[in-house]
C-alpha positions as CSV (number, residue, x, y, z in Angstrom):
1,M,-25.3,-57.8,-30.7
2,T,-25.2,-54.1,-29.9
3,T,-28.3,-52.1,-30.4
4,P,-28.1,-48.7,-32.2
5,K,-29.1,-46.9,-29.0
6,R,-26.4,-48.5,-27.0
7,A,-23.8,-47.8,-29.7
8,D,-24.7,-44.1,-29.6
9,Q,-24.3,-44.0,-25.8
10,T,-20.8,-45.6,-26.0
11,T,-19.7,-43.2,-28.8
12,W,-21.0,-40.3,-26.7
13,Q,-19.1,-41.5,-23.6
14,R,-15.9,-41.8,-25.6
15,I,-16.3,-38.3,-27.0
16,S,-17.0,-37.0,-23.4
17,R,-13.9,-38.7,-22.0
18,I,-11.7,-37.5,-24.8
19,T,-13.0,-33.9,-24.4
20,A,-12.6,-34.0,-20.6
21,R,-9.0,-35.4,-20.9
22,T,-8.1,-32.7,-23.4
23,V,-9.5,-29.9,-21.2
24,I,-7.6,-31.2,-18.2
25,G,-4.4,-31.7,-20.2
26,I,-4.5,-28.1,-21.6
27,S,-5.2,-26.7,-18.1
28,I,-2.3,-28.6,-16.6
29,T,0.0,-27.5,-19.4
30,G,-1.1,-23.9,-19.0
31,L,-0.5,-23.9,-15.2
32,V,3.0,-25.5,-15.7
33,A,3.8,-22.9,-18.3
34,M,2.6,-20.1,-16.0
35,W,4.8,-21.3,-13.2
36,I,7.9,-21.8,-15.4
37,Y,7.4,-18.2,-16.6
38,A,6.9,-16.9,-13.1
39,F,9.9,-18.6,-11.6
40,G,12.3,-18.5,-14.6
41,F,11.6,-15.5,-16.8
42,A,9.4,-12.9,-15.0
43,S,11.1,-9.8,-13.6
44,K,11.8,-10.0,-9.9
45,E,12.1,-6.2,-9.5
46,A,9.4,-4.4,-7.5
47,V,7.3,-2.1,-9.7
48,N,8.0,1.0,-7.6
49,K,11.8,0.4,-7.2
50,I,13.9,3.3,-8.2
51,N,17.6,3.1,-9.0
52,D,18.9,6.1,-7.0
53,E,20.1,4.4,-3.8
54,A,21.5,7.7,-2.4
55,W,18.1,9.3,-2.7
56,T,16.3,6.4,-1.0
57,Q,18.9,6.4,1.8
58,R,18.5,10.1,2.3
59,A,14.7,9.9,2.4
60,E,14.9,7.0,4.9
61,A,17.1,9.1,7.2
62,I,14.8,12.0,7.0
63,C,11.7,9.8,7.7
64,K,13.5,8.1,10.6
65,Q,14.1,11.5,12.3
66,A,10.4,12.4,11.8
67,M,9.3,9.0,13.2
68,E,11.4,9.6,16.3
69,K,9.8,13.0,16.8
70,R,6.3,11.4,16.5
71,L,7.2,8.7,19.0
72,A,8.2,11.5,21.5
73,L,4.7,12.9,21.1
74,A,2.9,9.7,22.2
75,D,0.2,10.2,24.7
76,L,-0.4,7.0,26.6
77,R,-3.1,8.2,28.9
78,Q,-6.4,6.3,29.2
79,I,-9.3,8.2,27.5
80,T,-11.0,8.3,31.0
81,D,-8.0,10.2,32.3
82,A,-7.8,12.7,29.5
83,G,-10.5,15.0,30.8
84,P,-13.1,17.2,29.1
85,N,-10.6,18.6,26.5
86,A,-9.5,15.1,25.3
87,L,-10.6,15.6,21.6
88,S,-8.9,19.0,21.4
89,E,-5.7,17.7,23.0
90,R,-5.8,14.7,20.6
91,A,-6.2,17.2,17.7
92,D,-3.2,19.1,18.9
93,L,-1.1,15.9,19.1
94,V,-2.2,14.8,15.6
95,D,-1.3,18.3,14.2
96,K,2.2,18.1,15.8
97,A,2.7,14.6,14.4
98,T,1.5,15.7,11.0
99,D,3.9,18.6,11.2
100,T,6.7,16.1,11.4
101,L,5.4,14.3,8.3
102,E,5.0,17.6,6.4
103,A,8.5,18.8,7.3
104,A,10.0,15.4,6.2
105,I,8.1,15.3,2.9
106,S,9.1,18.9,2.2
107,E,12.8,18.1,2.9
108,I,12.7,14.9,0.8
109,S,11.1,16.8,-2.2
110,L,13.9,19.3,-2.3
111,I,16.3,16.9,-4.1
112,P,14.8,14.8,-6.9
113,P,16.2,11.3,-7.6
114,S,18.8,11.1,-10.4
115,D,17.3,8.2,-12.3
116,A,14.5,8.5,-14.9
117,K,12.1,6.2,-13.1
118,G,12.6,8.0,-9.9
119,K,12.0,11.3,-11.5
120,A,8.8,10.0,-12.9
121,I,7.3,8.3,-9.8
122,V,8.7,10.1,-6.8
123,P,6.6,13.2,-7.5
124,L,3.5,11.0,-7.5
125,W,4.5,9.5,-4.1
126,I,5.1,13.0,-2.7
127,A,1.7,14.1,-4.0
128,D,0.1,11.1,-2.3
129,Y,1.8,11.9,0.9
130,K,0.6,15.5,0.7
131,Q,-2.9,14.2,0.2
132,L,-2.5,12.1,3.3
133,I,-1.3,15.1,5.2
134,K,-4.4,17.1,4.1
135,D,-6.6,14.2,5.2
136,R,-4.9,14.3,8.6
137,R,-5.5,18.1,8.9
138,D,-9.1,17.6,8.0
139,Y,-9.4,14.9,10.7
140,T,-8.1,17.4,13.4
141,V,-10.8,19.9,12.3
142,L,-13.4,17.2,13.0
143,L,-11.8,16.4,16.4
144,R,-11.9,20.0,17.4
145,S,-15.6,20.2,16.4
146,G,-16.3,17.4,18.8
147,V,-16.7,14.6,16.3
148,N,-14.8,11.5,17.4
149,D,-15.1,9.4,14.2
150,P,-12.3,7.1,13.1
151,F,-9.7,8.6,10.8
152,S,-10.7,8.4,7.1
153,E,-8.2,8.7,4.4
154,S,-8.5,9.3,0.6
155,M,-9.0,6.4,-1.7
156,F,-7.3,5.9,-5.1
157,E,-8.7,3.3,-7.5
158,G,-10.3,1.5,-4.6
159,L,-7.2,1.4,-2.4
160,P,-6.5,3.6,0.6
161,I,-3.8,6.2,-0.3
162,S,-1.7,4.9,2.6
163,E,-1.4,1.6,0.8
164,K,0.2,3.3,-2.2
165,I,2.5,5.3,0.0
166,S,3.7,2.3,2.1
167,T,4.1,0.1,-0.9
168,F,6.5,2.6,-2.5
169,A,8.4,3.0,0.7
170,A,8.7,-0.8,1.1
171,D,9.8,-1.4,-2.5
172,N,12.6,1.1,-1.9
173,R,13.6,-0.1,1.5
174,M,12.5,3.1,3.2
175,S,10.6,1.5,6.1
176,S,10.5,4.7,8.2
177,C,8.7,6.4,5.2
178,K,5.7,4.1,5.5
179,I,2.7,5.9,6.8
180,P,2.5,6.2,10.6
181,M,0.0,4.0,12.3
182,D,-0.9,6.6,14.9
183,L,-4.4,7.2,13.6
184,S,-5.2,3.6,12.8
185,I,-6.4,2.7,16.4
């Protein structure tokens, strides 16, 4: 014969098992539904992708020329061999490298993309690049004043501005338009 206390425990255990199984079942169903949506129905297009291929190819060509000019500026001397004017010389090189970026972005901005999405987001990308150029100019001022701190760029919604610039460039297959890594080391 079952005592009332033991019957209550058995009922409680059954309810707990049913609740646990229901929660696990709903969770698994939700995960399966999420993956079916992700692989079968969600858009595969990058959020920054524009439809004007001619514009992106032109921008890539311009950025590639600028990148080649920056590579020619590389100073591979050891810091111990640079001498007493090392920071000033570094500032001059950074300014010359930044000049190549500024010229490229100015040339790219002369012709807007032909598609609506491009017309909407390319000006934002160009504005971000101009902010990065300003950050680089501010950095050379610090170098010339004798401050040898690491390069610091603007942040946007918790992300470095270079992240936005490079993501746009990658989404549009403009790898030469990603931000240069010359100040990251």
